[in-house]
C-alpha positions in Angstrom: -5.3 28.1 20.3 -8.9 27.0 19.7 -11.5 28.6 17.5 -13.5 30.0 20.4 -10.5 31.9 21.8 -9.4 33.0 18.3 -12.8 34.4 17.2 -12.6 37.7 19.1 -9.0 38.2 18.0 -9.9 37.6 14.4 -12.9 40.0 14.7 -10.6 42.7 16.1 -8.1 42.1 13.4 -10.8 42.5 10.7 -12.1 45.8 12.2 -8.6 47.2 12.6 -7.9 46.3 9.0 -10.9 48.0 7.7 -10.3 51.2 9.8 -6.6 51.5 8.9 -7.1 50.5 5.3 -4.6 47.6 5.7 -6.7 44.6 4.6 -3.8 42.2 4.2 -4.7 40.4 7.3 -8.4 41.3 7.4 -9.6 38.6 5.0 -7.4 35.7 6.1 -9.2 32.4 6.2 -8.6 30.0 9.1 -7.1 26.6 8.2 -7.7 23.6 10.4 -4.4 22.0 11.5 -4.8 18.2 11.4 -4.5 16.4 14.6 -4.4 19.5 16.8 -8.0 20.7 16.9 -6.6 24.3 16.4 -6.8 26.7 13.5 -4.1 28.8 11.7 -4.5 31.8 9.4 -3.9 31.1 5.7 -2.6 33.5 3.0 -3.5 33.6 -0.7 0.0 32.5 -1.8 0.6 29.1 -3.3 3.5 27.5 -1.5 4.9 24.1 -0.4 2.6 24.5 2.7 -0.2 23.3 0.4 1.5 19.9 0.2 2.1 17.2 2.8 5.8 17.5 3.0 6.2 15.0 5.8 4.5 12.3 3.8 6.5 13.2 0.7 9.8 13.0 2.5 9.0 9.7 4.2 8.1 8.2 0.8 11.3 9.5 -0.7 13.3 8.1 2.2 11.8 4.7 1.8 12.5 4.7 -1.9 16.1 5.8 -1.4 16.6 3.1 1.2 15.0 0.6 -1.1 17.6 1.4 -3.8 20.4 0.6 -1.3 18.9 -2.6 -0.1 17.8 -4.0 -3.4 21.4 -3.5 -4.7 22.8 -5.1 -1.5 20.4 -8.0 -1.7 20.9 -8.7 -5.5 24.5 -7.8 -6.1 25.7 -11.4 -5.8 22.9 -12.9 -7.9 24.9 -13.0 -11.2 27.2 -15.5 -9.6 24.3 -18.0 -9.8 24.0 -19.8 -13.2 20.3 -18.8 -13.3 21.3 -15.1 -13.5 24.6 -15.6 -15.3 23.7 -13.2 -18.2 22.9 -10.3 -15.8 25.3 -7.7 -14.6 25.8 -7.1 -10.9 23.8 -3.9 -11.0 21.0 -5.3 -13.2 18.3 -5.3 -10.5 19.5 -1.9 -9.2 19.1 -0.3 -12.6 15.7 -1.8 -13.2 14.5 -0.8 -9.8 15.7 2.7 -10.3 13.9 2.8 -13.7 10.7 1.5 -12.0 11.0 4.3 -9.4 11.4 6.9 -12.2 8.4 5.6 -14.1 6.4 5.5 -10.9 7.4 9.0 -10.0 6.2 10.3 -13.4 3.0 8.4 -13.1 2.5 9.7 -9.6 3.0 13.3 -10.7 0.4 12.8 -13.5 -2.0 11.1 -11.0 -1.7 14.0 -8.6 -3.0 16.4 -11.4 -6.3 14.5 -11.6 -9.0 15.9 -9.3 -10.6 13.4 -6.9 -14.0 14.0 -8.6 -12.5 12.6 -11.8 -11.2 9.5 -10.0 -14.7 9.0 -8.5 -16.4 9.3 -11.9 -14.1 6.7 -13.6 -13.7 4.3 -10.7 -16.2 1.7 -12.1 -14.5 1.8 -15.5 -11.1 1.3 -13.9 -12.4 -1.7 -12.0 -13.8 -3.2 -15.3 -10.4 -2.6 -16.9 -8.6 -4.4 -14.0 -11.0 -7.4 -14.6 -10.1 -7.5 -18.3 -6.3 -7.4 -17.3 -6.9 -10.3 -14.9 -8.5 -12.3 -17.7 -5.7 -11.5 -20.2 -3.0 -12.8 -17.9 -4.7 -16.2 -17.8 -4.6 -16.6 -21.6 -1.7 -18.7 -22.8 0.8 -16.7 -24.9 -0.1 -13.5 -23.1 0.4 -14.4 -19.5 4.0 -15.1 -18.4 4.6 -18.1 -16.1 7.2 -17.8 -13.4 7.7 -20.5 -10.8 4.5 -22.1 -11.7 2.3 -19.0 -11.4 0.8 -17.1 -14.3 0.8 -13.5 -12.9 2.5 -11.3 -15.4 2.0 -9.8 -18.8 5.2 -9.0 -20.7 5.3 -5.5 -22.1 8.8 -5.9 -23.6 10.7 -3.4 -21.4 9.0 -4.6 -18.2 6.5 -7.2 -16.9 3.1 -5.9 -15.8 1.3 -7.6 -12.9 -2.5 -7.0 -13.2 -3.1 -7.9 -9.5 -1.4 -4.6 -8.5 -3.8 -2.7 -10.8 -6.7 -4.7 -9.2 -5.7 -3.5 -5.7 -5.8 0.1 -6.7 -9.0 -0.3 -8.7 -10.8 -2.0 -5.8 -9.8 0.9 -3.5 -11.5 3.3 -5.8 -14.4 1.1 -6.7 -15.3 0.2 -3.1 -15.2 3.8 -2.0 -17.4 4.8 -5.0 -19.7 1.9 -4.2 -20.2 3.0 -0.6 -21.0 6.6 -1.7 -23.6 5.3 -4.1 -25.1 2.8 -1.5 -25.3 5.2 1.5 -29.1 4.9 1.6 -29.1 1.1 1.8 -26.1 0.4 4.0 -28.3 -1.1 6.7 -29.5 -3.8 4.4 -27.1 -6.7 4.1 -28.5 -8.0 0.7 -28.6 -4.6 -0.9 -25.4 -3.1 0.5 -23.0 -6.0 0.9 -23.8 -8.8 -1.5 -23.1 -6.8 -4.8 -19.7 -5.8 -3.5 -19.1 -9.3 -2.3 -19.8 -10.6 -5.8 -17.4 -8.1 -7.4 -14.6 -9.0 -5.0 -15.4 -12.7 -5.4 -15.0 -12.3 -9.2 -11.6 -10.7 -8.7 -10.7 -13.4 -6.3 -11.7 -16.2 -8.7 -9.3 -14.7 -11.3 -6.5 -14.3 -8.8 -6.8 -17.8 -7.4 -6.6 -19.1 -11.0 -3.1 -17.6 -11.4 -2.7 -18.6 -8.4 -2.2 -15.5 -6.2 -3.9 -16.0 -2.8 -1.8 -13.3 -1.2 -3.1 -10.5 -3.5 -6.7 -11.8 -3.0 -6.2 -11.6 0.8 -5.1 -7.9 0.5 -8.0 -7.1 -1.8 -10.6 -8.8 0.4 -9.3 -6.9 3.5 -9.3 -3.6 1.5 -12.9 -4.1 0.5 -14.0 -5.2 4.0 -12.2 -2.3 5.6 -13.8 0.3 3.3 -17.3 -1.2 3.8 -16.8 -1.0 7.6 -15.4 2.6 7.5 -18.2 3.6 5.0 -20.9 2.8 7.6 -21.8 -0.9 7.3 -22.8 -1.8 10.9 -20.7 -4.1 13.1 -23.0 -7.1 12.7 -22.5 -7.1 9.0 -18.8 -6.5 9.4 -18.5 -9.6 11.6 -20.5 -11.6 9.2 -18.2 -10.6 6.3 -15.1 -11.4 8.4 -16.6 -14.8 9.3 -17.3 -15.6 5.6 -13.7 -14.5 4.6 -12.1 -16.6 7.4 -14.2 -19.7 6.4 -13.3 -19.1 2.7 -9.6 -18.9 3.4 -9.7 -22.0 5.6 -11.4 -23.9 2.8 -8.9 -22.7 0.3 -6.1 -24.0 2.4 -7.8 -27.3 3.3 -8.6 -28.1 -0.3 -5.1 -27.5 -1.6 -2.3 -29.9 -0.9 0.5 -27.5 -1.5 -1.1 -24.8 0.6 -1.5 -27.3 3.5 2.2 -28.2 3.1 3.1 -24.6 3.4 1.1 -24.3 6.7 2.8 -27.4 8.0 6.2 -26.1 7.0 5.5 -22.8 8.7 4.6 -24.6 12.0 7.9 -26.6 11.9 10.4 -25.2 9.4 13.4 -26.9 11.0 12.1 -30.5 10.5 14.0 -32.8 8.2 10.9 -32.9 5.9 10.5 -29.2 5.5 14.0 -27.7 6.0 15.0 -28.2 2.4 11.5 -27.9 1.0 8.5 -25.6 1.9 10.3 -24.3 5.0 13.6 -23.5 3.3 12.9 -19.8 2.8 11.5 -19.3 6.3 14.4 -21.1 8.0 17.0 -19.1 6.2 15.1 -15.8 6.9 15.2 -16.6 10.6 18.9 -17.4 10.3 19.4 -14.0 8.7 17.6 -12.2 11.6 19.6 -14.3 14.1 22.9 -13.2 12.5 21.9 -9.6 12.6 21.4 -9.5 16.4 21.0 -5.9 17.7 23.0 -3.7 15.3 23.5 -6.0 12.4 26.6 -7.2 10.5 26.9 -4.0 8.5 25.7 -2.9 5.0 26.7 -5.5 2.4 27.8 -8.0 5.1 24.8 -10.4 4.7 25.7 -14.0 4.1 22.1 -15.3 3.5 21.8 -13.2 0.3 24.7 -15.2 -1.2 22.3 -17.8 -2.8 21.1 -19.2 0.5 17.9 -17.1 0.9 15.7 -17.2 -2.3 14.0 -14.0 -3.5 16.1 -11.9 -1.1 15.6 -8.8 -3.2 11.8 -9.2 -3.4 9.6 -11.0 -0.9 12.4 -11.4 1.7 14.1 -8.0 1.6 13.3 -7.4 5.2 15.4 -10.4 6.2 18.4 -8.9 4.5 17.7 -5.6 6.3 17.5 -7.5 9.6 20.8 -9.3 8.9 22.7 -6.1 7.9 21.1 -3.6 10.3 19.9 -5.8 13.1 17.0 -5.3 15.5 17.5 -1.5 15.4 17.0 -1.5 11.6 13.9 -3.6 11.8 12.4 -1.3 14.4 13.0 1.7 12.3 11.4 0.1 9.2 8.4 -1.0 11.2 8.0 2.4 12.9 8.2 4.1 9.5 5.4 2.0 8.1 3.3 2.5 11.2 3.7 6.3 10.9 3.0 6.1 7.1 -0.2 4.1 7.7 -1.5 6.3 10.5 -0.8 9.5 8.6 -2.7 8.3 5.5 -5.6 7.3 7.7 -5.6 10.8 9.3 -5.8 12.4 5.9 -8.8 10.2 5.1 -10.5 11.1 8.4 -10.0 14.8 7.7 -11.6 14.4 4.2 -14.6 12.7 5.8 -14.9 15.5 8.3 -15.1 17.9 5.4 -18.0 15.8 3.9 -15.8 14.3 1.2 -16.8 10.7 1.8 -15.3 9.2 -1.4 -12.0 11.0 -0.9 -11.9 9.9 2.8 -12.6 6.3 2.0 -10.0 6.2 -0.8 -7.3 7.5 1.5 -8.2 5.1 4.3 -8.4 2.3 1.7 -4.8 3.1 0.6 -3.8 3.1 4.3 -5.3 -0.3 4.8 -3.6 -1.6 1.6 -0.1 -0.3 2.5 -0.4 -1.2 6.2 -1.9 -4.7 5.8 0.5 -5.7 3.0 3.5 -4.4 5.0 2.2 -6.3 8.0 1.8 -9.6 6.0 5.3 -9.2 4.5 6.9 -8.5 7.8 5.1 -11.3 9.5 6.2 -13.8 6.9 9.8 -12.6 7.1 9.8 -12.8 10.9 8.1 -16.2 11.0 4.9 -14.9 12.5 2.8 -15.8 9.5 2.9 -18.5 6.8 4.9 -17.7 3.6 3.0 -15.6 1.1 4.3 -14.0 -2.1 3.7 -10.4 -1.1 6.3 -7.7 -1.4 7.2 -5.0 1.1 5.5 -1.8 -0.3 7.8 0.9 -1.7 10.9 -1.2 -0.9 10.9 -4.6 -2.6 12.0 -5.1 -6.1 9.0 -5.1 -8.5 8.0 -2.6 -11.1 4.2 -3.0 -11.1 4.0 -2.9 -7.3 6.1 0.2 -7.1 4.1 1.9 -9.9 0.7 1.5 -8.2 2.0 2.1 -4.7 3.3 5.5 -5.9 0.1 6.3 -7.9 -2.0 5.4 -4.9 0.1 7.6 -2.6 -0.1 10.4 -5.2 -3.9 10.2 -5.0 -3.7 10.4 -1.2 -1.5 13.5 -1.5 -4.1 15.0 -3.9 -6.8 14.3 -1.3 -4.7 16.1 1.3 -4.1 19.0 -1.2 -7.8 19.4 -1.8 -8.5 19.2 2.0 -6.1 22.2 2.4 -7.7 24.0 -0.5 -11.1 23.6 1.2 -9.7 24.7 4.5 -8.5 27.9 2.8 -12.0 28.5 1.6 -11.1 27.9 -2.0 -12.3 25.3 -4.6 -10.5 22.0 -4.6 
């Protein structure tokens, strides 16, 4: 039912309500139903209808499945001398604690109005820069496998690059709202944002963490494009980023070796070196075939596939649940990304540009990082140290994934409030 057809009916309902004295339905406000182009009457009651239940249950489902798979992928790790002091459920418990902390943080983040996030976006960005500097200071930053990416908080390790992803989403959206009048000027609209992202990139490459820099660069470029930067500027930005990443690879011996290993992981030179993870991930997918070997039946997780519970969790899913399991996971992330983008589009249609760009920025973040992780696991992309959002083991990533999704749900909540004619 569209608005034109509904208008006479609503007018008759109002008149009837006033004549009979029954005004319960006379003052109902029409609520736009996202994705249908139709409108539905709303009541004044506060109910679960004000929340995006589909999005909430998909997130809960992914988190529940992540508990199962992190336990399955890590249960045998204590048999390795490196993890000898850990119990068999060590990573499961820490992952569950991270989910609980993330859930509490998400509930608190949901309480914050989007206008408040907009006001404090620049300060949060500055805070993320300070955190990226702190992690590089010896004695503060924790070095793992040659990379200085973590700050120890005692009960957990904090990864500032995850805060930077969230901060860049808010800052880029805030920047585009402030620069709406000059978005046709490359120097005035793009260069300041490029300098800010370049500064973040310099700190990340010093860790080094090229994967996080790639995600942040794509987030910033996507928000600039969606915020109104014309196609010519977008292609120029994309060209600059491609050239920059090519130079980063060309000027780094170990990055070049990683590319060569990706191109031929089975060679004698790479099979036990840079191509080791990829080759064993592909073996895991091959063993899974169509329906998998069954939950807990993975062989590759038994000390053959490094980081099976973090970066290569999808390979374990593929081995235990097969092609069907991989299709379900990919389909779920496709739905999640599309749904978040639709929430952002609805906010833009309601003239809430900052909220719309934030939601779409989160969609780009979740979707692109999932795409990179899946591509790496499946051998379609060179190996990068990026986790699968909402699923891989990692406290900082889970924390900011859940906070970002809580902000998206707050945007949807405010959209519904505006649709009801109330204040967000």
